[in-house]
OpenMM code with the backbone's topology and positions (N, CA, C; nanometers):
from openmm import Vec3, app, unit

residues = "MET PRO HIS HIS ASP HIS PRO THR TRP LEU LEU ASP GLU ARG ARG ARG LEU GLY ASP ARG VAL ARG GLU ARG ARG MET TRP CYS ASN SER THR GLN GLU GLY LEU ALA ALA ARG ALA GLY ILE SER ARG ASP THR VAL GLN ARG ILE GLU HIS ALA THR ASN ILE PRO ARG LEU SER ASP LEU LEU ARG ILE ALA ARG ALA LEU GLN THR ARG LEU ALA ASP LEU LEU GLN GLU VAL ALA PRO ALA SER ARG ARG GLY THR ALA GLY ARG ASP ASN ARG PRO ALA ARG GLY TRP PRO ALA ASP ALA ALA ALA ASP GLY".split()
positions = [
    Vec3(10.3980, 10.2959, 11.6971),
    Vec3(10.4205, 10.4252, 11.6352),
    Vec3(10.2890, 10.4712, 11.5718),
    Vec3(10.2415, 10.5886, 11.6047),
    Vec3(10.1162, 10.6363, 11.5469),
    Vec3(10.1240, 10.6478, 11.3957),
    Vec3(10.0104, 10.6283, 11.3351),
    Vec3(9.9960, 10.6310, 11.1893),
    Vec3(10.0575, 10.7572, 11.1287),
    Vec3(10.0382, 10.8726, 11.1902),
    Vec3(10.0847, 10.9987, 11.1328),
    Vec3(10.2361, 11.0190, 11.1433),
    Vec3(10.3054, 10.9355, 11.2200),
    Vec3(10.4502, 10.9481, 11.2327),
    Vec3(10.5262, 10.8721, 11.1247),
    Vec3(10.4553, 10.7968, 11.0417),
    Vec3(10.5214, 10.7197, 10.9369),
    Vec3(10.5543, 10.8107, 10.8193),
    Vec3(10.6640, 10.7807, 10.7507),
    Vec3(10.6969, 10.8593, 10.6312),
    Vec3(10.5872, 10.8449, 10.5253),
    Vec3(10.5719, 10.9456, 10.4450),
    Vec3(10.4687, 10.9469, 10.3409),
    Vec3(10.4842, 10.8294, 10.2460),
    Vec3(10.6067, 10.7955, 10.2104),
    Vec3(10.6272, 10.6859, 10.1153),
    Vec3(10.5750, 10.5537, 10.1703),
    Vec3(10.5844, 10.5352, 10.3025),
    Vec3(10.5362, 10.4105, 10.3621),
    Vec3(10.3843, 10.4021, 10.3535),
    Vec3(10.3175, 10.5107, 10.3838),
    Vec3(10.1720, 10.5135, 10.3715),
    Vec3(10.1296, 10.4911, 10.2269),
    Vec3(10.2009, 10.5512, 10.1326),
    Vec3(10.1707, 10.5315, 9.9905),
    Vec3(10.1834, 10.3845, 9.9515),
    Vec3(10.2877, 10.3187, 9.9990),
    Vec3(10.3072, 10.1763, 9.9681),
    Vec3(10.1964, 10.0913, 10.0293),
    Vec3(10.1572, 10.1236, 10.1513),
    Vec3(10.0486, 10.0490, 10.2155),
    Vec3(9.9183, 10.0682, 10.1391),
    Vec3(9.8945, 10.1876, 10.0894),
    Vec3(9.7736, 10.2128, 10.0102),
    Vec3(9.7759, 10.1317, 9.8810),
    Vec3(9.8913, 10.1273, 9.8152),
    Vec3(9.9017, 10.0488, 9.6922),
    Vec3(9.8810, 9.9004, 9.7213),
    Vec3(9.9357, 9.8513, 9.8307),
    Vec3(9.9147, 9.7121, 9.8695),
    Vec3(9.7662, 9.6863, 9.8910),
    Vec3(9.7013, 9.7739, 9.9651),
    Vec3(9.5580, 9.7588, 9.9894),
    Vec3(9.4775, 9.7591, 9.8609),
    Vec3(9.5162, 9.8453, 9.7680),
    Vec3(9.4486, 9.8510, 9.6385),
    Vec3(9.4648, 9.7195, 9.5623),
    Vec3(9.5847, 9.6623, 9.5669),
    Vec3(9.6093, 9.5366, 9.4954),
    Vec3(9.5327, 9.4208, 9.5602),
    Vec3(9.5271, 9.4189, 9.6927),
    Vec3(9.4497, 9.3144, 9.7603),
    Vec3(9.3023, 9.3273, 9.7210),
    Vec3(9.2488, 9.4487, 9.7283),
    Vec3(9.1076, 9.4714, 9.6932),
    Vec3(9.0806, 9.4328, 9.5480),
    Vec3(9.1716, 9.4713, 9.4571),
    Vec3(9.1537, 9.4396, 9.3159),
    Vec3(9.1496, 9.2886, 9.2933),
    Vec3(9.2426, 9.2165, 9.3535),
    Vec3(9.2450, 9.0703, 9.3382),
    Vec3(9.1199, 9.0076, 9.3992),
    Vec3(9.0818, 9.0567, 9.5166),
    Vec3(8.9627, 9.0025, 9.5841),
    Vec3(8.8395, 9.0224, 9.4967),
    Vec3(8.8247, 9.1400, 9.4413),
    Vec3(8.7077, 9.1684, 9.3588),
    Vec3(8.7113, 9.0888, 9.2287),
    Vec3(8.8305, 9.0685, 9.1741),
    Vec3(8.8439, 8.9875, 9.0528),
    Vec3(8.7948, 8.8450, 9.0792),
    Vec3(8.8162, 8.7980, 9.1995),
    Vec3(8.7712, 8.6636, 9.2378),
    Vec3(8.6251, 8.6628, 9.2831),
    Vec3(8.5581, 8.7767, 9.2669),
    Vec3(8.4174, 8.7882, 9.3069),
    Vec3(8.3965, 8.7524, 9.4529),
    Vec3(8.4848, 8.7982, 9.5374),
    Vec3(8.4769, 8.7670, 9.6793),
    Vec3(8.4514, 8.8932, 9.7605),
    Vec3(8.3874, 8.8753, 9.8736),
    Vec3(8.3693, 8.9831, 9.9696),
    Vec3(8.4873, 8.9832, 10.0664),
    Vec3(8.4964, 9.0863, 10.1476),
    Vec3(8.5989, 9.0870, 10.2522),
    Vec3(8.5771, 8.9697, 10.3459),
    Vec3(8.4507, 8.9396, 10.3759),
    Vec3(8.4195, 8.8261, 10.4640),
    Vec3(8.4651, 8.6938, 10.4021),
    Vec3(8.4399, 8.6788, 10.2722),
    Vec3(8.4801, 8.5557, 10.2045),
    Vec3(8.6314, 8.5388, 10.2023),
    Vec3(8.7034, 8.6458, 10.1717),
    Vec3(8.8495, 8.6396, 10.1720),
    Vec3(8.9002, 8.6086, 10.3122),
    Vec3(8.8435, 8.6746, 10.4111),
    Vec3(8.8863, 8.6514, 10.5493),
    Vec3(8.8682, 8.5052, 10.5882),
    Vec3(8.7548, 8.4476, 10.5517),
    Vec3(8.7286, 8.3073, 10.5843),
    Vec3(8.8292, 8.2153, 10.5161),
    Vec3(8.8575, 8.2413, 10.3900),
    Vec3(8.9525, 8.1560, 10.3171),
    Vec3(9.0953, 8.1723, 10.3691),
    Vec3(9.1272, 8.2928, 10.4154),
    Vec3(9.2622, 8.3191, 10.4647),
    Vec3(9.2791, 8.2847, 10.6118),
    Vec3(9.1693, 8.2624, 10.6823),
    Vec3(9.1788, 8.2309, 10.8245),
    Vec3(9.2129, 8.3520, 10.9102),
    Vec3(9.1658, 8.4688, 10.8674),
    Vec3(9.1881, 8.5932, 10.9418),
    Vec3(9.0534, 8.6628, 10.9577),
    Vec3(9.0504, 8.7712, 11.0315),
    Vec3(8.9245, 8.8417, 11.0524),
    Vec3(8.8935, 8.9358, 10.9363),
    Vec3(8.7647, 8.9653, 10.9187),
    Vec3(8.7248, 9.0621, 10.8178),
    Vec3(8.7839, 9.1991, 10.8497),
    Vec3(8.7943, 9.2311, 10.9785),
    Vec3(8.8545, 9.3582, 11.0182),
    Vec3(8.9982, 9.3692, 10.9692),
    Vec3(9.0716, 9.2583, 10.9736),
    Vec3(9.2098, 9.2587, 10.9253),
    Vec3(9.2135, 9.2874, 10.7758),
    Vec3(9.1271, 9.2224, 10.6985),
    Vec3(9.1199, 9.2472, 10.5547),
    Vec3(9.0865, 9.3937, 10.5297),
    Vec3(8.9879, 9.4448, 10.6028),
    Vec3(8.9477, 9.5844, 10.5852),
    Vec3(9.0624, 9.6803, 10.6179),
    Vec3(9.1343, 9.6545, 10.7265),
    Vec3(9.2456, 9.7428, 10.7640),
    Vec3(9.3572, 9.7402, 10.6593),
    Vec3(9.3826, 9.6239, 10.6003),
    Vec3(9.4849, 9.6152, 10.4951),
    Vec3(9.4384, 9.6901, 10.3705),
    Vec3(9.3141, 9.6677, 10.3301),
    Vec3(9.2637, 9.7340, 10.2101),
    Vec3(9.2569, 9.8856, 10.2257),
    Vec3(9.2331, 9.9318, 10.3473),
    Vec3(9.2225, 10.0766, 10.3717),
    Vec3(9.3514, 10.1368, 10.4257),
    Vec3(9.4558, 10.0554, 10.4364),
    Vec3(9.5892, 10.1012, 10.4783),
    Vec3(9.5872, 10.1693, 10.6147),
    Vec3(9.5074, 10.1154, 10.7066),
    Vec3(9.4997, 10.1773, 10.8379),
    Vec3(9.5933, 10.1139, 10.9405),
    Vec3(9.6660, 10.0115, 10.8998),
    Vec3(9.7679, 9.9546, 10.9881),
    Vec3(9.8796, 9.8931, 10.9046),
    Vec3(9.9861, 9.8557, 10.9705),
    Vec3(10.0942, 9.7848, 10.9033),
    Vec3(10.0636, 9.6361, 10.9142),
    Vec3(10.0389, 9.5704, 10.8015),
    Vec3(9.9979, 9.4301, 10.8076),
    Vec3(10.1100, 9.3370, 10.8511),
    Vec3(10.0701, 9.2297, 10.9168),
    Vec3(10.1671, 9.1272, 10.9557),
    Vec3(10.1992, 9.0409, 10.8341),
    Vec3(10.3225, 8.9965, 10.8277),
    Vec3(10.3654, 8.9108, 10.7176),
    Vec3(10.2787, 8.7856, 10.7094),
    Vec3(10.2474, 8.7257, 10.8221),
    Vec3(10.1658, 8.6039, 10.8212),
    Vec3(10.0280, 8.6301, 10.7600),
    Vec3(9.9698, 8.7466, 10.7864),
    Vec3(9.8394, 8.7797, 10.7269),
    Vec3(9.8517, 8.7970, 10.5761),
    Vec3(9.9581, 8.8618, 10.5318),
    Vec3(9.9774, 8.8810, 10.3880),
    Vec3(10.0001, 8.7476, 10.3164),
    Vec3(10.0739, 8.6583, 10.3801),
    Vec3(10.0949, 8.5256, 10.3212),
    Vec3(9.9641, 8.4493, 10.3100),
    Vec3(9.8816, 8.4575, 10.4126),
    Vec3(9.7511, 8.3901, 10.4104),
    Vec3(9.6609, 8.4485, 10.3012),
    Vec3(9.6616, 8.5812, 10.2895),
    Vec3(9.5807, 8.6473, 10.1870),
    Vec3(9.6274, 8.6078, 10.0479),
    Vec3(9.7570, 8.6091, 10.0251),
    Vec3(9.8107, 8.5716, 9.8939),
    Vec3(9.7684, 8.4288, 9.8582),
    Vec3(9.7790, 8.3394, 9.9531),
    Vec3(9.7395, 8.1999, 9.9261),
    Vec3(9.5902, 8.1906, 9.8965),
    Vec3(9.5091, 8.2613, 9.9751),
    Vec3(9.3642, 8.2580, 9.9543),
    Vec3(9.3255, 8.3180, 9.8195),
    Vec3(9.4024, 8.4157, 9.7728),
    Vec3(9.3765, 8.4782, 9.6428),
    Vec3(9.4464, 8.4051, 9.5288),
    Vec3(9.5125, 8.2961, 9.5597),
    Vec3(9.5837, 8.2144, 9.4615),
    Vec3(9.6818, 8.2978, 9.3804),
    Vec3(9.7621, 8.3739, 9.4533),
    Vec3(9.8646, 8.4559, 9.3907),
    Vec3(9.9897, 8.4503, 9.4770),
    Vec3(10.0956, 8.5050, 9.4260),
    Vec3(10.2198, 8.5116, 9.5027),
    Vec3(10.2210, 8.6386, 9.5859),
    Vec3(10.2815, 8.6328, 9.7015),
    Vec3(10.2945, 8.7518, 9.7847),
    Vec3(10.3659, 8.8625, 9.7078),
    Vec3(10.4658, 8.8255, 9.6297),
    Vec3(10.5401, 8.9247, 9.5503),
    Vec3(10.4469, 9.0025, 9.4578),
    Vec3(10.3439, 8.9360, 9.4049),
    Vec3(10.2508, 9.0052, 9.3157),
    Vec3(10.1674, 9.1088, 9.3903),
    Vec3(10.1439, 9.0863, 9.5179),
    Vec3(10.0696, 9.1836, 9.5976),
    Vec3(10.1593, 9.2983, 9.6431),
    Vec3(10.2887, 9.2708, 9.6553),
    Vec3(10.3812, 9.3707, 9.7086),
    Vec3(10.4422, 9.4618, 9.6030),
    Vec3(10.4375, 9.4219, 9.4792),
    Vec3(10.4976, 9.5065, 9.3761),
    Vec3(10.3977, 9.5334, 9.2665),
    Vec3(10.4139, 9.6472, 9.2039),
    Vec3(10.3278, 9.6801, 9.0920),
    Vec3(10.3718, 9.5993, 8.9718),
    Vec3(10.2756, 9.5561, 8.8948),
    Vec3(10.3047, 9.4789, 8.7746),
    Vec3(10.3235, 9.5760, 8.6595),
    Vec3(10.4324, 9.5587, 8.5866),
    Vec3(10.4606, 9.6462, 8.4724),
    Vec3(10.3569, 9.6214, 8.3641),
    Vec3(10.3235, 9.7235, 8.2863),
    Vec3(10.2307, 9.7035, 8.1745),
    Vec3(10.2812, 9.5932, 8.0826),
    Vec3(10.1906, 9.5234, 8.0187),
    Vec3(10.2259, 9.4097, 7.9337),
    Vec3(10.3271, 9.4482, 7.8269),
    Vec3(10.3138, 9.5655, 7.7702),
    Vec3(10.4057, 9.6052, 7.6637),
    Vec3(10.5481, 9.6188, 7.7144),
    Vec3(10.5654, 9.6525, 7.8429),
    Vec3(10.6997, 9.6654, 7.8986),
    Vec3(10.7549, 9.5308, 7.9428),
    Vec3(10.6680, 9.4321, 7.9684),
    Vec3(10.7130, 9.2995, 8.0100),
    Vec3(10.7435, 9.2113, 7.8907),
    Vec3(10.6990, 9.2524, 7.7743),
    Vec3(10.7185, 9.1672, 7.6576),
    Vec3(10.6156, 9.0572, 7.6500),
    Vec3(10.5015, 9.0744, 7.7186),
    Vec3(10.3978, 8.9720, 7.7184),
    Vec3(10.2664, 9.0310, 7.6715),
    Vec3(10.2710, 9.1200, 7.5750),
    Vec3(10.1484, 9.1830, 7.5270),
    Vec3(10.0475, 9.0768, 7.4874),
    Vec3(9.9242, 9.0977, 7.5312),
    Vec3(9.8182, 9.0045, 7.4968),
    Vec3(9.8052, 8.8885, 7.5933),
    Vec3(9.8985, 8.8706, 7.6826),
    Vec3(9.8920, 8.7612, 7.7778),
    Vec3(9.8203, 8.8077, 7.9029),
    Vec3(9.7260, 8.7318, 7.9490),
    Vec3(9.6463, 8.7690, 8.0646),
    Vec3(9.7039, 8.7002, 8.1878),
    Vec3(9.7653, 8.7783, 8.2774),
    Vec3(9.8283, 8.7225, 8.3963),
    Vec3(9.7396, 8.7304, 8.5200),
    Vec3(9.6119, 8.7613, 8.5017),
    Vec3(9.5226, 8.7721, 8.6158),
    Vec3(9.4840, 8.6335, 8.6649),
    Vec3(9.4484, 8.6228, 8.7929),
    Vec3(9.4067, 8.4927, 8.8453),
    Vec3(9.2731, 8.4519, 8.7857),
    Vec3(9.2463, 8.3231, 8.7873),
    Vec3(9.1181, 8.2741, 8.7393),
    Vec3(9.0066, 8.3270, 8.8280),
    Vec3(8.8924, 8.3572, 8.7685),
    Vec3(8.7785, 8.4059, 8.8460),
    Vec3(8.7224, 8.2939, 8.9322),
    Vec3(8.6726, 8.3323, 9.0481),
    Vec3(8.6073, 8.2368, 9.1356),
    Vec3(8.7071, 8.1539, 9.2144),
    Vec3(8.6561, 8.0745, 9.3005),
    Vec3(8.7384, 7.9920, 9.3886),
    Vec3(8.7288, 7.8472, 9.3471),
    Vec3(8.8380, 7.7736, 9.3542),
    Vec3(8.8286, 7.6309, 9.3256),
    Vec3(8.7498, 7.5630, 9.4376),
    Vec3(8.6862, 7.4539, 9.4042),
    Vec3(8.6012, 7.3854, 9.5014),
    Vec3(8.6766, 7.3429, 9.6255),
    Vec3(8.8040, 7.3129, 9.6138),
    Vec3(8.8805, 7.2650, 9.7286),
    Vec3(8.9629, 7.3717, 9.7967),
    Vec3(8.9460, 7.4995, 9.7618),
    Vec3(9.0272, 7.6062, 9.8197),
    Vec3(9.0088, 7.6151, 9.9697),
    Vec3(8.8868, 7.5995, 10.0166),
    Vec3(8.8604, 7.6099, 10.1595),
    Vec3(8.9197, 7.4909, 10.2353),
    Vec3(8.9395, 7.3789, 10.1656),
    Vec3(8.9930, 7.2595, 10.2308),
    Vec3(9.1438, 7.2677, 10.2514),
    Vec3(9.2110, 7.3498, 10.1678),
    Vec3(9.3556, 7.3652, 10.1832),
    Vec3(9.3825, 7.4425, 10.3118),
    Vec3(9.4468, 7.3861, 10.4059),
    Vec3(9.4660, 7.4552, 10.5320),
    Vec3(9.6028, 7.4979, 10.5477),
] * unit.nanometer
topology = app.Topology()
chain = topology.addChain("A")
for resn in residues:
    res = topology.addResidue(resn, chain)
    for name in ("N", "CA", "C"):
        topology.addAtom(name, app.Element.getBySymbol(name[0]), res)
């Protein structure tokens, strides 16, 4: 199905997903190439997800979530502000950088 035939809400959700992937990747000080290598996917796939130019495969999203040390659910849904979660002051962001053994986890 061509990109322009999708409902607007679907494109909006894909854009938000891409934004969350990019945000997590940048928080980890990683490039698209670095994330792709850790996730076992191509840099083009990471770029297409971040730019919402295709509908990502579930397997790619699972690999990305694992490489970013987060849950897939965190990439798929917006996180409520801390004041609404009752966790004001708590930092739920992933740790910066990659653990030394992250690349070894297959």
